C-alpha positions in Angstrom: 29.5 -146.3 -13.4 29.1 -146.2 -9.6 26.0 -147.7 -8.1 23.7 -145.5 -5.9 25.1 -147.1 -2.7 28.6 -146.3 -3.8 28.0 -142.5 -3.7 25.2 -141.9 -1.2 26.4 -140.4 2.0 30.0 -140.6 0.8 32.9 -138.2 0.6 35.4 -138.4 -2.3 39.0 -137.1 -2.4 39.2 -136.8 -6.1 39.0 -134.3 -9.0 35.3 -133.5 -9.3 35.3 -134.0 -13.1 36.6 -137.6 -12.6 33.9 -138.3 -10.0 31.1 -136.7 -12.1 32.0 -138.9 -15.1 31.6 -142.0 -12.9 28.1 -141.1 -11.7 25.0 -142.4 -13.5 22.8 -140.1 -15.4 19.6 -138.8 -13.6 21.0 -139.7 -10.1 21.2 -136.5 -8.1 18.3 -134.4 -6.7 20.1 -131.2 -5.9 23.6 -129.8 -6.6 24.9 -126.8 -4.5 28.4 -125.7 -5.1 30.3 -122.7 -3.8 32.7 -122.7 -6.8 36.1 -121.2 -7.3 35.9 -117.5 -7.8 39.1 -117.2 -9.8 40.6 -114.6 -7.5 44.1 -115.4 -8.7 45.0 -116.0 -5.0 46.5 -119.0 -3.2 44.8 -119.6 0.2 45.9 -121.9 3.0 43.7 -124.7 1.8 43.4 -124.3 -1.9 44.6 -122.4 -5.0 42.0 -120.2 -6.7 43.7 -119.6 -10.1 42.0 -120.6 -13.3 43.6 -118.1 -15.7 41.6 -115.4 -17.5 37.8 -115.6 -17.7 37.8 -117.5 -21.0 40.2 -120.1 -19.6 38.1 -120.4 -16.4 35.0 -121.1 -18.5 36.9 -123.7 -20.5 37.8 -125.4 -17.2 34.2 -125.2 -16.0 32.4 -126.3 -19.2 33.0 -130.1 -18.9 32.1 -130.1 -15.3 28.9 -128.2 -16.0 28.0 -130.6 -18.8 28.4 -133.5 -16.3 26.4 -131.8 -13.6 23.5 -131.4 -16.0 23.7 -135.0 -17.1 23.6 -136.4 -13.5 20.9 -134.1 -12.2 17.5 -135.7 -12.1 14.6 -134.6 -14.4 13.1 -133.1 -11.2 16.4 -131.7 -10.0 18.1 -128.3 -9.6 21.6 -126.8 -9.6 22.7 -123.8 -7.5 26.2 -122.3 -8.2 27.6 -119.6 -5.9 30.2 -117.2 -7.1 30.9 -113.4 -7.2 31.4 -110.6 -9.6 34.6 -112.0 -11.1 32.7 -114.9 -12.9 29.0 -114.5 -12.5 28.3 -112.8 -15.9 30.6 -115.2 -17.8 29.0 -118.2 -15.9 25.5 -117.0 -16.6 26.2 -117.1 -20.4 27.9 -120.5 -20.2 25.1 -121.9 -18.1 22.5 -120.7 -20.6 24.5 -122.5 -23.3 25.0 -125.7 -21.4 21.8 -126.0 -19.3 19.6 -124.0 -21.7 18.2 -120.5 -21.4 14.8 -121.9 -20.3 16.4 -123.7 -17.4 17.3 -120.4 -15.7 15.2 -119.7 -12.6 16.9 -117.0 -10.5 20.0 -115.1 -9.8 20.0 -114.9 -6.0 21.8 -112.0 -4.5 23.5 -112.6 -1.1 23.6 -109.3 0.6 26.3 -109.6 3.2 26.5 -106.1 4.6 29.4 -103.7 4.2 33.0 -105.1 4.1 34.2 -101.5 4.5 36.6 -102.0 1.6 36.4 -98.3 0.7 38.2 -97.0 -2.4 38.5 -93.9 -4.6 38.1 -96.1 -7.6 34.8 -97.9 -7.1 31.8 -98.5 -4.7 32.4 -101.0 -2.0 31.2 -104.6 -2.5 28.4 -105.9 -0.3 27.0 -108.9 -2.2 27.8 -112.2 -3.9 25.6 -114.1 -6.4 24.1 -117.6 -6.8 22.7 -118.8 -10.1 19.7 -121.2 -9.8 19.0 -123.5 -12.8 16.6 -126.4 -12.9 15.1 -129.2 -15.0 11.6 -128.5 -16.3 9.9 -130.8 -13.8 11.6 -129.2 -10.8 9.2 -127.4 -8.3 10.3 -125.5 -5.3 8.8 -125.5 -1.8 6.3 -122.8 -2.7 5.0 -122.3 0.9 8.5 -121.8 2.3 9.7 -119.7 -0.7 6.9 -117.2 -0.3 8.9 -115.8 2.6 11.9 -115.0 0.4 12.7 -112.8 -2.6 15.8 -113.2 -4.8 17.8 -111.0 -2.3 18.9 -112.8 0.8 20.4 -110.7 3.6 22.7 -112.7 5.8 26.0 -111.7 7.5 29.1 -113.4 6.2 30.9 -115.4 8.8 33.9 -113.1 8.7 31.7 -110.2 9.7 29.4 -111.8 12.3 29.8 -115.4 13.4 26.8 -115.4 15.7 26.7 -119.2 16.2 30.4 -119.9 16.3 30.3 -121.8 13.0 33.8 -120.9 11.7 36.1 -123.9 11.3 39.1 -122.1 9.8 38.5 -122.8 6.1 38.6 -119.9 3.6 35.2 -119.1 2.0 33.0 -121.0 4.5 29.4 -120.0 4.1 26.8 -119.7 6.9 24.9 -122.9 7.3 21.6 -121.0 7.2 22.4 -119.9 3.6 22.9 -123.5 2.5 20.0 -124.8 4.5 17.7 -122.3 2.8 18.7 -123.7 -0.7 18.2 -127.3 0.5 14.8 -126.6 2.0 13.6 -124.7 -1.0 14.7 -127.2 -3.7 14.8 -130.7 -2.1 12.8 -133.0 0.2 13.8 -135.4 3.0 15.5 -138.5 1.6 16.8 -136.6 -1.5 20.5 -136.7 -2.5 22.3 -133.4 -2.3 25.7 -133.1 -3.9 28.6 -130.6 -3.5 31.5 -131.0 -5.9 33.5 -128.1 -4.4 33.1 -129.3 -0.8 35.5 -127.0 1.1 34.5 -126.7 4.7 31.7 -129.3 4.3 28.8 -127.1 5.2 26.6 -128.6 2.4 27.0 -132.2 3.7 26.4 -131.0 7.3 23.2 -129.1 6.4 22.0 -132.0 4.3 22.4 -134.5 7.2 20.7 -132.1 9.6 17.7 -131.7 7.3 17.2 -135.5 6.7 18.7 -135.5 3.2 21.5 -137.7 1.9 24.7 -136.2 0.8 27.6 -136.5 -1.6 30.8 -134.5 -1.1 33.9 -134.1 -3.3 37.1 -132.1 -3.0 40.8 -132.5 -4.1 42.0 -131.1 -0.7 42.5 -133.8 2.0 41.8 -131.2 4.7 38.3 -130.6 3.2 37.5 -134.3 3.5 39.0 -134.6 7.0 37.2 -131.4 8.2 33.8 -132.6 6.7 34.2 -136.0 8.4 34.8 -134.3 11.7 31.8 -132.0 11.4 29.6 -135.0 10.3 30.9 -137.0 13.3 29.9 -134.1 15.6 26.3 -134.7 14.5 26.5 -138.3 15.5 25.9 -137.9 19.2 23.8 -139.6 21.9 20.4 -138.0 21.7 17.6 -137.6 24.2 14.2 -138.0 22.5 11.5 -136.0 24.2 8.0 -137.2 23.4 4.9 -135.0 23.5 1.2 -135.9 23.8 -0.4 -138.0 21.1 -2.1 -135.9 18.4 -2.9 -136.3 14.7 -0.7 -135.5 11.7 -2.7 -132.4 10.8 -2.1 -130.8 14.2 1.5 -132.1 14.6 4.2 -129.4 14.3 6.6 -129.5 11.3 9.5 -131.7 12.2 10.0 -135.2 13.6 7.3 -137.4 14.9 6.6 -141.0 15.7 3.9 -142.7 13.6 1.9 -145.1 15.7 1.5 -148.3 13.7 -1.4 -150.8 13.9 0.7 -153.2 16.0 1.4 -150.4 18.5 5.1 -149.9 17.5 6.4 -146.5 16.5 8.2 -145.4 13.3 10.2 -142.2 13.2 9.0 -139.8 10.4 9.4 -136.2 9.5 6.6 -133.7 8.6 7.6 -131.2 5.9 6.4 -127.7 5.0 5.1 -129.2 1.7 1.4 -129.7 0.9 0.1 -132.3 -1.5 -1.9 -131.4 -4.6 -5.1 -132.1 -2.6 -4.0 -130.0 0.3 -2.7 -132.8 2.4 0.7 -133.1 4.1 4.0 -134.4 2.7 5.8 -136.5 5.3 8.6 -139.1 5.0 9.9 -142.1 6.8 13.3 -141.1 8.2 15.2 -144.4 7.9 14.3 -145.1 4.3 13.4 -141.6 3.0 10.2 -143.1 1.5 7.1 -141.0 1.2 4.6 -141.6 4.0 1.2 -142.5 2.4 -0.7 -144.3 5.2 -2.9 -145.9 2.5 -3.5 -142.5 0.9 -4.6 -140.7 4.1 -1.8 -138.1 3.9 -3.1 -136.8 0.6 -5.8 -134.8 2.4 -6.2 -132.9 5.6 -9.2 -135.0 6.5 -7.1 -138.1 6.2 -4.3 -136.6 8.2 -6.6 -136.1 11.1 -7.1 -139.8 11.3 -3.3 -140.5 11.5 -2.2 -140.8 15.2 1.3 -139.5 15.8 3.6 -138.4 18.7 5.6 -135.2 18.1 9.1 -135.4 19.3 12.1 -133.1 20.0 15.6 -134.4 19.9 18.2 -132.8 22.1 21.9 -133.5 22.1 23.6 -134.8 25.2 27.1 -136.2 25.4 29.2 -136.8 22.3 29.8 -140.4 21.3 
């Protein structure tokens, strides 16, 4: 079995089943995978042929078993697919993960593809199945803004932020970030065993999570490395006026320590059970306690911080 340091913030060019079998149980916080749809097509970067639906589920079953083994007792699994497999996959996931582990089928409404036909209605959505272990809780405050229908343009329809990197099936980073924000916290380990264009790892790093990526296509690994490297740039840190943790905006801040030094932390959207604020130390991913002060808003008012913005300048 691999140790945690061997697979944290690492990319693997290997069959995902082989990697999954080498991971320790109860070691991953969140799995997001944009799986093979079984279109029967060969794309420039990968082959999407798993046989008929029965054969496809036989191929997926050992991988699903391993995903459920490695996910933590507080973890969750999101699998994205489309009409070709979603109903077969739902039945198989109920069998492998357990019916009670099902949380949602999230519909990604992409808008019209204008694929008109005299045989059927045009397709305008794909699906994502969300399963979780019993102890998993979502970011309730953030999730209140969403239903199980997410309306976002596909990149092939509207690439507003110039995200496309030329890899078939690439998802908008906003779509993946939404999953990560809802079902993980800073410092958590997010894994993608169908890495493709690398969006999951990029989104995880941007949001202060650790990542694990796996694909059998060398270009997927190379492209992901390049995109991650693009995040490693010289940065200009803009400090704002000293305030307290309660009034500090969500995001990065410097904690002012007793000796006058500063420690970079991140304030999340999460609230503690007593109404306090969940914040984490960026470098270690450890929960910020401040001797219990963060557990209540009154305590948070006593914690002196400096909100910061980080802006990119030249690339290293």
